[in-house]
C-alpha positions as CSV (number, residue, x, y, z in Angstrom):
1,M,0.1,0.0,0.0
2,N,1.2,3.6,-0.7
3,T,2.7,5.3,2.3
4,S,0.7,8.5,1.9
5,A,-2.5,6.5,1.7
6,R,-1.8,4.7,4.7
7,A,-0.8,7.8,6.7
8,L,-4.2,9.4,5.9
9,G,-6.1,6.5,7.2
10,N,-4.2,6.8,10.6
11,P,-6.8,7.7,13.2
12,P,-4.9,10.6,14.8
13,N,-4.4,12.2,11.3
14,V,-8.0,11.8,10.4
15,R,-8.9,13.3,13.8
16,G,-6.6,16.2,13.2
17,L,-8.2,16.8,9.8
18,V,-11.7,16.9,11.2
19,V,-10.7,19.2,14.1
20,G,-9.0,21.6,11.6
21,L,-12.0,21.7,9.4
22,G,-14.3,22.3,12.3
23,I,-12.0,25.2,13.5
24,L,-12.1,26.5,9.9
25,A,-16.0,26.3,9.8
26,L,-16.4,28.0,13.1
27,T,-14.0,30.8,12.1
28,W,-16.0,31.3,8.9
29,E,-19.3,31.6,10.8
30,L,-17.8,34.0,13.3
31,C,-16.6,36.2,10.5
32,A,-19.9,36.1,8.9
33,W,-21.7,37.2,12.1
34,I,-19.1,40.0,12.7
35,S,-19.5,41.2,9.1
36,A,-23.3,41.1,9.3
37,G,-23.1,43.3,12.5
38,D,-24.9,40.6,14.5
39,N,-22.9,41.0,17.7
40,S,-25.8,39.8,19.9
41,M,-25.5,36.3,18.4
42,L,-21.8,36.3,19.4
43,V,-22.7,37.2,23.0
44,R,-25.3,34.5,23.0
45,V,-23.0,31.9,21.8
46,G,-20.3,32.9,24.3
47,L,-22.9,32.8,27.0
48,A,-23.9,29.3,25.8
49,C,-20.4,28.2,26.0
50,A,-20.1,29.7,29.6
51,V,-23.2,27.8,30.7
52,L,-21.9,24.5,29.1
53,G,-18.6,25.0,31.0
54,I,-20.3,25.8,34.4
55,T,-22.5,22.7,33.8
56,V,-19.7,20.4,33.3
57,Y,-17.8,22.0,36.3
58,T,-20.9,21.4,38.4
59,L,-21.3,17.8,37.2
60,N,-17.7,17.1,38.2
61,G,-17.9,18.4,41.6
62,W,-21.3,19.4,43.0
63,R,-20.0,21.4,46.0
64,A,-17.9,23.8,44.0
65,G,-20.7,24.0,41.5
66,F,-23.1,25.0,44.3
67,Y,-20.9,27.8,45.5
68,L,-20.6,28.9,41.9
69,L,-24.4,28.8,41.7
70,V,-24.7,31.0,44.9
71,V,-22.2,33.6,43.4
72,A,-23.8,33.5,40.0
73,G,-27.2,34.0,41.6
74,G,-26.4,37.6,42.3
75,L,-25.5,38.2,38.8
76,A,-28.7,36.6,37.3
77,A,-30.6,39.9,37.2
78,Q,-27.9,41.4,34.9
79,V,-28.2,38.6,32.2
80,P,-30.7,40.5,30.0
81,R,-28.6,43.6,30.1
82,I,-25.5,41.7,29.2
83,I,-27.3,39.9,26.3
84,C,-28.7,43.1,24.9
85,L,-25.3,44.7,25.0
86,G,-25.7,47.0,27.8
87,R,-29.1,48.5,26.9
88,D,-31.3,49.2,29.9
89,V,-33.7,46.2,29.6
90,T,-35.7,44.0,32.0
91,T,-36.4,40.9,29.7
92,F,-35.1,39.5,26.6
93,S,-38.2,40.7,24.5
94,D,-37.0,44.3,25.1
95,C,-33.7,43.7,23.0
């Protein structure tokens, strides 16, 4: 078998190719959102990533997650303002 064909079939190489293509697609989407001026979508995606990270952190250690929940509870009232990029709002429908 050809050496280059064998190297492409190697699982770490295929995984690297898939990760590289995923990063390229993510960069393409982010550039499209920035070009369109849709900054609220970037904030929402960032917030979703933060929530996912906090969820995984909480599932790995419930005590640390509980303390994080107590601290984050004080910030919960500011979430609509953060998502709506600083505008003075009380709900998401006011964005």
